[in-house]
N, C-alpha and C positions, 0 to 999 in steps of 0.2 A: 504362775505366769500364764498369760493368755497366749493361745496359739490360733492365729487367724488362718482359716483354710478357705481358699477360694475354689469354688466348684462350678462346673458346667454340667454336672450330672455324671461324672466319671464313675465307672463300675467299681473303682477302688475307694470311693468316698468313705464308706463305712469302715473299711480296713484302715484308711488313713486316720480317721477319727480315733479308732481303737488304739492305733500305734502311738497316738499322742497322749491319750488318757492314761495308758499304762505306764507312762513316764512322768505322770504327775502334772501335766499341763491342763489348763482349762480351755477346751476347744471352743472356738466360735466359728461356726460354719457360715460362710458368706456366699450366698447364692441368690438367685432370683433378682439380681440387679441387672440393669440394662446393658452394662458393659463391664469389662475388666477395670476400666477407669473408675466407674461408679463404685465398684467393689473396693478399690484402693482408697477412694475418697471416704467411704464408710469406715474403713479400717483406721485411716489416719485421724479421723474425727472421733472415733470410739475409743481408741487407745489412750490410756493415761499413764502408762508405765512401760518399761521394757517389754517386748513381745517377740514372738517368732511368727513368720508368715511363710506359708507354703501352699502349693496347689494340691487339690484333692487326688491328683495322680502320683503323689509322692507317699511312699510308705516308709515312715521313719524307722531307723534302726537304733540300737543302743548307744550310738556315739553322740547323740544330740546334747546331752548334759556336758560331756567333755568338750564339745564344740563351743558351747556357751561359756564354759569356764576358761577356755583358751583365749577369750576376747580381751585384748589389752584395754586398760582404762581409757586410753586416748582414742580408741576406735569406737565409733557410734553405730556402725552398720557392718556386720560381718556376714559374709556369704559362704555357705558350705558347698561341698561338692556332693554329687550323688552318682550312683551308677545309673546311667541313662539307658533304658531298654532299647531305644531305637538306634543309639550310637553303638551299643554294645561296648561301652567304655565309660570311664569316669569323666564327669563333666561338671562345670560350674553351674550352680543353681540348685534348686530343690528347697533348701531351708535357708531362710534369711533371719538373722537375729538383729533386731532393730531396737536401739536404746531410745529412751524417752527424750534424750537430747536432740534427736532427729525431728521430733514431731513439729516444732514451729516451722521449720523449713519445708517439711513435707506438706503441711496444711497450707502454707502460703503459696506453694508452687504447683499443686496437683491440677489446678485449673489451667495452667499454662501448657500441660502436656495432654490434654483431653483428646486432641485430634491426632496424636501420634500412635504408631503401631505398637511401640514397646514403652508404655509409660513408666513402668517400674525401672527399667534400664535407664531412662532419662532422669528419673528422680535420683538414682544412685550416682549419677554424674553431676549433680548440682554443684556449683562452685562452693557453696556452704560446706560441702563435705570433702572438699579437696584443697582448701586454702585455710587452714592446714588440712592435710589428708585425714579423713575420719572414716573412710570406707576401705575395707580390705577383704581378702578371701582367706579362708583357712582350708588347708589341704586335708580335710577330714571328711570322709564320706559318711553322710548322715541319712542315707536312705536309697531306695530304689525308685527311680522316676520313669513313668510311662508304661510300666508293665500292665498287661491285660486290658489295654485300651482297645476299643472296638471301632475307632474312627481313624484308622491309619491314613486314609486318603486326606482327611483334614490336616493331619500332622505333616504329611508329605507336601501338601500344597503350601502350608505355612513355611516350611523349611525351604521350599523352592522360591517363594516370594522373598525370603531373607537371604537367598543365595548361599544356603548352608547345606545343600544336599550332599556335598562331598564328605561331610563330617558324619554321615549316618549310614548304617548298614541295615536297611529295612528288610533285605532278603534274609540275612542271618537271623534277625529278630523274629521274623515270621516262621522260619524253619524251627527255631528253638521253641516257639509258641506251640507249634504243631506236635511236639513230642508227647 
């Protein structure tokens, strides 16, 4: 199964790829695109079967195969949890398992979210996936998200823009990083 990894040059990119390969996935590193939207468009057009998608700042753990196996037949997009370094807590996101049944709707709609800040979140909310419901989360932690990133200001600015700062503990994360 392909594992699409979107990267902006995170220091954990090689470790992310290694954590995928050791579990039998075929990594496809998607970088050097003009935007995250362009990366998603590439993925949706390149995929021809079920796949997983994650950012290069996610280091997958041993739970990913169990996560995929937990996906009910009627669910087409399953979102895992990860331990988020900046939140110092479990959080949604990290690894997405997307079945091939999603591809027609993803391909047809990616152009409609090109101007939005969170295109993947908007794709997850497409009516095609909720009438009937085809997207779900699994409370299985599939990796570590955000560890060893050297651009905390970018992360803080992004979370402030999204009005999410109350969910994060940047001070604790920094103190643990300094150990």
